[in-house]
Structures are given as structure tokens and as C-alpha cells.
C-alpha positions as CSV (number, residue, x, y, z in Angstrom):
1,M,82.3,-21.6,-6.3
2,A,82.4,-23.2,-9.4
3,T,79.1,-21.8,-11.2
4,Q,76.9,-24.6,-13.8
5,T,78.0,-24.1,-17.7
6,T,75.3,-24.1,-20.5
7,A,74.7,-27.6,-21.5
8,E,74.9,-28.2,-17.5
9,R,71.8,-26.4,-16.5
10,A,70.3,-27.8,-20.0
11,A,70.8,-31.3,-19.0
12,S,69.5,-30.7,-15.3
13,R,65.9,-28.9,-16.8
14,L,66.2,-32.2,-18.7
15,S,66.9,-34.8,-16.4
16,L,63.1,-35.2,-14.7
17,P,61.5,-35.2,-17.7
18,A,63.5,-37.7,-19.2
19,T,63.1,-39.5,-16.2
20,D,58.9,-39.4,-16.4
21,L,59.5,-40.7,-19.9
22,T,61.3,-43.8,-18.5
23,M,58.9,-44.6,-16.1
24,I,55.8,-44.1,-18.1
25,L,57.2,-47.1,-20.1
26,V,58.1,-48.8,-16.5
27,V,53.8,-48.2,-15.5
28,L,53.1,-49.5,-19.4
29,I,55.7,-52.6,-18.8
30,W,54.8,-53.7,-15.4
31,G,50.9,-52.6,-15.9
32,A,50.8,-55.1,-19.2
33,N,52.9,-58.0,-16.8
34,F,49.8,-58.8,-14.6
35,S,48.1,-59.9,-17.5
36,V,51.5,-61.8,-18.9
37,M,51.7,-63.3,-15.8
38,K,48.5,-64.3,-15.1
39,L,48.4,-66.2,-18.8
40,A,51.8,-68.1,-18.1
41,L,50.9,-68.7,-14.5
42,G,48.1,-71.2,-15.7
43,E,50.2,-73.9,-16.5
44,L,53.4,-72.8,-14.7
45,P,53.4,-72.9,-10.5
46,P,53.8,-69.2,-8.8
47,L,56.9,-69.8,-6.9
48,A,58.9,-72.2,-9.4
49,F,58.0,-68.8,-12.2
50,A,59.2,-66.9,-9.6
51,A,62.4,-68.4,-9.1
52,L,63.0,-69.2,-12.7
53,R,62.3,-65.5,-13.6
54,F,64.6,-63.8,-10.8
55,T,67.2,-66.6,-11.4
56,I,67.5,-65.8,-15.1
57,A,67.3,-62.2,-14.5
58,G,70.2,-62.4,-12.4
59,V,72.3,-63.8,-14.6
60,L,71.8,-61.1,-17.5
61,L,72.3,-58.4,-14.9
62,L,75.2,-59.8,-14.0
63,G,76.8,-60.3,-17.3
64,L,75.6,-57.1,-18.4
65,L,77.2,-55.2,-15.5
66,V,80.7,-56.9,-16.2
67,A,80.6,-55.5,-19.4
68,R,79.5,-52.1,-19.1
69,E,81.1,-51.7,-15.7
70,G,84.1,-54.5,-15.7
71,V,84.4,-57.1,-12.6
72,P,82.8,-55.2,-9.2
73,R,84.8,-54.5,-6.2
74,L,82.4,-53.9,-3.0
75,D,83.2,-53.5,0.3
76,R,81.7,-55.0,2.6
77,A,79.7,-52.6,4.1
78,T,78.3,-52.0,0.6
79,L,77.9,-55.8,0.3
80,W,75.5,-56.1,3.9
81,K,73.4,-53.5,2.3
82,L,72.9,-54.4,-1.0
83,T,72.1,-57.6,0.6
84,W,69.4,-56.8,2.7
85,V,67.7,-54.2,0.4
86,G,67.9,-57.7,-2.1
87,V,66.2,-60.1,0.1
88,M,63.3,-57.4,1.1
89,G,63.2,-56.0,-2.3
90,N,62.8,-59.4,-3.8
91,T,63.1,-62.8,-2.0
92,L,60.8,-61.4,0.8
93,Y,58.3,-59.2,-1.1
94,Q,57.9,-62.3,-4.0
95,V,56.9,-64.7,-1.2
96,L,54.3,-62.3,1.1
97,F,52.7,-61.8,-2.6
98,T,52.5,-65.6,-3.7
99,L,51.3,-67.1,-0.4
100,G,49.0,-63.1,-0.1
101,L,47.4,-63.7,-3.7
102,Q,46.3,-67.1,-2.8
103,R,44.1,-66.1,0.2
104,T,43.0,-63.4,-0.7
105,S,40.9,-61.6,-3.4
106,A,42.3,-60.0,-6.3
107,A,40.8,-56.9,-6.0
108,N,42.2,-56.7,-2.6
109,A,45.8,-58.0,-3.4
110,S,46.2,-54.7,-5.8
111,L,44.9,-52.5,-3.6
112,L,47.1,-53.2,-1.0
113,I,50.1,-53.3,-3.1
114,A,48.5,-49.7,-4.3
115,T,49.8,-48.3,-0.9
116,T,53.4,-48.0,-1.8
117,P,53.4,-44.8,-2.5
118,A,51.9,-43.3,0.5
119,L,54.4,-45.9,2.8
120,V,57.3,-44.7,0.8
121,A,56.1,-41.1,1.3
122,G,55.3,-41.5,4.8
123,F,58.5,-43.5,6.2
124,G,60.7,-41.3,3.7
125,A,59.4,-38.4,5.6
126,L,60.2,-40.1,9.0
127,L,63.2,-41.1,8.0
128,G,64.6,-37.6,6.6
129,I,65.3,-38.5,3.8
130,E,63.0,-36.5,1.6
131,R,60.6,-33.8,2.4
132,L,56.8,-34.7,2.3
133,R,55.7,-31.4,0.1
134,R,51.5,-30.7,0.4
135,S,51.7,-31.2,-3.2
136,T,53.2,-34.6,-2.9
137,L,51.1,-35.8,-0.3
138,L,48.0,-34.2,-1.9
139,G,49.1,-36.1,-5.5
140,I,49.4,-39.1,-3.7
141,G,45.7,-38.5,-1.9
142,M,44.2,-38.1,-5.0
143,A,46.4,-41.5,-6.8
144,L,45.1,-43.9,-4.1
145,A,41.8,-42.5,-4.3
146,G,42.0,-43.3,-8.1
147,V,43.0,-46.6,-7.2
148,S,40.4,-47.4,-4.9
149,L,37.3,-46.5,-7.1
150,V,39.6,-48.6,-10.2
151,L,39.5,-51.3,-7.9
152,A,36.0,-51.0,-6.3
153,A,34.8,-51.1,-10.5
154,R,35.6,-54.9,-9.9
155,G,34.3,-55.6,-6.8
156,L,36.6,-54.7,-4.2
157,S,35.8,-56.8,-0.2
158,F,37.7,-57.4,2.4
159,T,36.3,-60.6,4.1
160,Q,37.4,-62.0,7.2
161,S,38.6,-65.2,5.5
162,G,41.0,-63.5,3.3
163,L,42.6,-61.3,6.8
164,V,45.7,-63.2,6.7
165,G,46.3,-63.0,3.0
166,D,45.8,-59.1,3.6
167,L,48.5,-58.9,5.9
168,L,50.5,-60.4,4.1
169,L,50.1,-58.4,1.6
170,L,50.3,-55.3,3.4
171,G,53.9,-56.9,4.5
172,C,54.5,-57.1,0.2
173,S,54.1,-53.6,0.4
174,A,56.4,-52.4,3.1
175,C,59.0,-54.7,1.8
176,W,59.0,-52.8,-1.7
177,T,58.9,-49.7,0.3
178,I,62.0,-50.9,2.1
179,Y,63.3,-51.7,-1.0
180,T,62.6,-48.4,-2.4
181,L,64.1,-46.6,0.3
182,G,66.7,-48.1,0.8
183,V,68.1,-47.9,-2.8
184,R,67.4,-43.9,-2.4
185,S,70.1,-44.6,0.7
186,L,72.3,-46.5,-1.4
187,G,75.8,-43.6,-1.9
188,G,76.6,-42.2,-4.7
189,G,79.2,-44.9,-6.2
190,L,76.7,-47.5,-7.8
191,S,75.6,-47.0,-10.9
192,P,71.4,-47.9,-11.2
193,L,72.9,-51.2,-13.2
194,A,74.9,-52.0,-10.5
195,I,72.3,-51.8,-8.1
196,T,69.3,-53.4,-9.7
197,T,72.3,-56.5,-10.2
198,W,73.3,-56.8,-6.7
199,T,69.9,-56.5,-5.4
200,M,68.8,-58.9,-7.8
201,V,71.3,-61.7,-6.9
202,T,71.1,-61.8,-3.5
203,G,67.3,-62.0,-3.5
204,V,67.6,-65.2,-5.7
205,P,68.9,-67.9,-3.0
206,G,66.2,-67.5,-1.0
207,L,63.9,-68.0,-4.2
208,L,65.3,-70.9,-5.2
209,L,66.0,-72.3,-1.7
210,I,61.3,-71.9,-0.7
211,S,60.5,-73.1,-4.7
212,T,62.8,-76.0,-4.9
213,P,60.3,-78.2,-4.1
214,E,57.7,-77.6,-7.2
215,L,61.0,-77.0,-9.3
216,L,61.1,-80.4,-8.8
217,A,57.6,-81.7,-9.7
218,T,57.4,-80.0,-12.3
219,N,57.1,-81.6,-15.7
220,W,58.8,-78.9,-17.8
221,G,58.2,-80.7,-21.1
222,S,54.4,-80.0,-20.7
223,I,55.0,-76.2,-21.1
224,S,53.7,-74.3,-23.9
225,A,55.6,-72.1,-25.8
226,G,53.3,-69.2,-24.7
227,A,54.0,-69.8,-21.2
228,W,57.8,-70.0,-22.1
229,W,57.5,-66.4,-24.1
230,G,55.0,-65.0,-21.1
231,L,58.4,-65.7,-18.9
232,A,60.8,-64.3,-21.5
233,Y,58.7,-60.9,-21.4
234,A,58.0,-61.4,-17.1
235,T,62.1,-61.4,-16.7
236,V,63.7,-59.9,-19.4
237,L,61.3,-56.7,-19.8
238,A,59.0,-56.7,-16.4
239,L,63.0,-57.2,-14.3
240,V,65.9,-56.5,-16.1
241,V,64.8,-53.3,-18.0
242,A,62.2,-52.4,-15.6
243,Y,64.1,-52.6,-12.5
244,V,66.9,-50.7,-13.9
245,L,64.7,-47.7,-14.9
246,W,62.6,-47.8,-11.7
247,N,66.4,-47.6,-9.7
248,N,67.8,-45.2,-12.0
249,S,64.7,-42.8,-11.0
250,V,64.8,-43.5,-7.6
251,R,68.3,-41.9,-7.8
252,V,67.5,-38.5,-10.0
253,A,63.9,-37.9,-9.3
254,G,63.8,-39.1,-5.2
255,S,61.9,-42.5,-4.2
256,N,58.7,-39.9,-3.6
257,R,58.0,-38.8,-7.3
258,T,59.1,-42.6,-8.4
259,A,56.8,-44.7,-6.4
260,I,53.7,-42.6,-7.1
261,F,53.8,-43.7,-10.8
262,G,53.1,-47.4,-9.0
263,C,49.1,-45.9,-8.8
264,A,49.3,-45.7,-12.7
265,I,49.8,-49.7,-12.9
266,P,46.3,-50.8,-11.8
267,M,45.2,-48.4,-14.6
268,V,47.6,-49.8,-17.6
269,A,46.5,-53.3,-15.8
270,A,43.0,-53.2,-16.3
271,L,42.9,-51.8,-19.8
272,V,45.7,-54.9,-20.9
273,A,43.1,-57.2,-19.5
274,W,40.4,-55.7,-21.5
275,P,41.2,-57.0,-25.2
276,V,43.7,-59.9,-23.2
277,L,41.4,-61.0,-20.7
278,G,38.2,-59.9,-21.6
279,E,37.7,-58.0,-18.7
280,A,36.2,-54.6,-19.6
281,P,36.5,-51.6,-18.0
282,T,33.6,-49.9,-16.2
283,P,32.5,-45.7,-16.0
284,L,33.5,-46.1,-12.0
285,Q,37.4,-47.4,-13.7
286,A,37.3,-44.3,-16.2
287,V,36.9,-41.5,-13.0
288,G,39.7,-43.8,-10.9
289,A,41.9,-43.3,-14.3
290,A,41.4,-39.6,-13.9
291,L,42.0,-39.1,-10.3
292,I,45.6,-41.4,-11.1
293,I,46.7,-39.6,-13.6
294,A,45.6,-36.0,-11.7
295,G,47.4,-37.1,-8.9
296,V,50.7,-38.4,-10.6
297,L,50.6,-34.7,-12.2
298,M,50.0,-33.3,-9.0
299,T,53.3,-35.1,-7.6
300,R,55.1,-33.6,-10.4
301,R,54.9,-29.7,-9.2
């Protein structure tokens, strides 16, 4: 068996810290994206907004993939897996999120989506994809407790009238769990860019079909420049850049350690919404933020 060179050992030691830095960037991008999208959705219909950003992102990613790796050649089995992963992680996720958010509170929506790391860890262990270590389990518990405090400070409530919306958002979390584990299970022959591109492209047709009524009914000439800039941010940064970094982290660090970073997104979203939307944080949110950071660090042991 060949031994590792000094350079290879150094690269191995640096891979996870470098991945951590990229995931922090993803958390910042996605955390700010809540405020950016909320402002843009004041003018753009939600399903039309989702269809536009995913279509543009798919075209950009496909062009980037061809420029960097050439014309892709995929066998039928790989294409099928990329298709169902894309439909789960992009088409169904976006539809369930939009419809669920219309029927329940924003606090409930954020909390239910924040259960994704626990779902990823649990299903990953059940499927034998990853081991559920004690430190990982403890870190997930601390992070989810922190998320609960952050959201409780904003008036968390579960009501019977929003039950349908809550169930839709649980389905939304399940879709992202399947997407994350599906990416993890793909063979090593595909780059993170290829995985991101094909799962994006396969998710677009369904979104376009569902959003067609809104796309046709929208008065595009009345949309302001600010809303278009919001669409650009939500497309280029929140989809193209963040998705590539997310999938790369899943491949390098694993689905458990990648998904746990999602617990920090509500904290960033609250901090960005303070100056942008005037939503001032509370001491309870600060305690929750501390638990989130501690939980993320615990999973890195």
C-alpha cells in the first residue's frame, strides 16, 4: 500500500477547515437571502420568482460546467438519480416551501425547516451512509435548542389553523434531507459542479410548469430595479455559488457536518433583518445564537 506524501497529509489536514470556511460563507449568503427575498417578493409573485431564479441559475451553471469540464456524458442510471434528487431538492422543496409559508407563520416555517440537520443525521444513520457519533448528536441537540430560542423570541406559536402549512413545511425539510443524502450517495465520478448543475436543471421543468399562471399574469414592466437586484442576489449567490459550495462540503465533510451549519442560518437572518427590515434581536435570541455556535463546534470534534 502506498504511503501518503507530506503534501498529501497536509492537504488532508486542511480540507475540513477549508470546507468549514466555505460553509460559513454559505450561511452568510443564505442568512442574508431571507431579507433580500422578502424585499423582492413585495413585487414579484413567489412561484414566478422561484421559477425565474432557478431557470437563470440552471443556464449559468450549465454554461460554467461545459466551459470547465466539457460536454457532460452521463449514463442512464446516473441521470435518473440526478433527476430524482433534483426534483426533490429543487422542484418539490420550493413548491412546498411557498405553499406552506402562505398557511403558517414565518417563525413556524423557520423552525420546521431548521429540523433538517436532525433529519439528515437520523436518516443517514438509518441508511448506513454515516455514523451518528455522540458528539454529533449532542451538537445537533444544542443547535436545535438554540434555533428554538431564536424563533421563540420572535413569537413562536403552533395553531390548528396553520396545521396544513406546518405539515407542508415538514415535507419541505424531508425533501432537503433526501436531496442532501442523495448528493452524498452519488458516485465519485461527478464533480460538485456537475452534481449542482444537473440537480438544478432537472428541477427547473416542474417549477416552470407550476408557475406558468403567475409568469403570464405578472406585469414585468412595473418591477423596480431593487426587485431585479434581489432576484440577481437570490440567483447568483444563493443558488449558483452557495449550492456548489454546499455540495462540495457534503462530498468532503459528509452530510451530517454540512447540514448542521443550517442551524446558524436563522441567527444570521435575524442579524441581517435588524438593519434591513427593522427587526431588532432580543436577549433570548442572543442565548439561542450562543447555543447554535456551540452546537456547530461540537459536531466538529
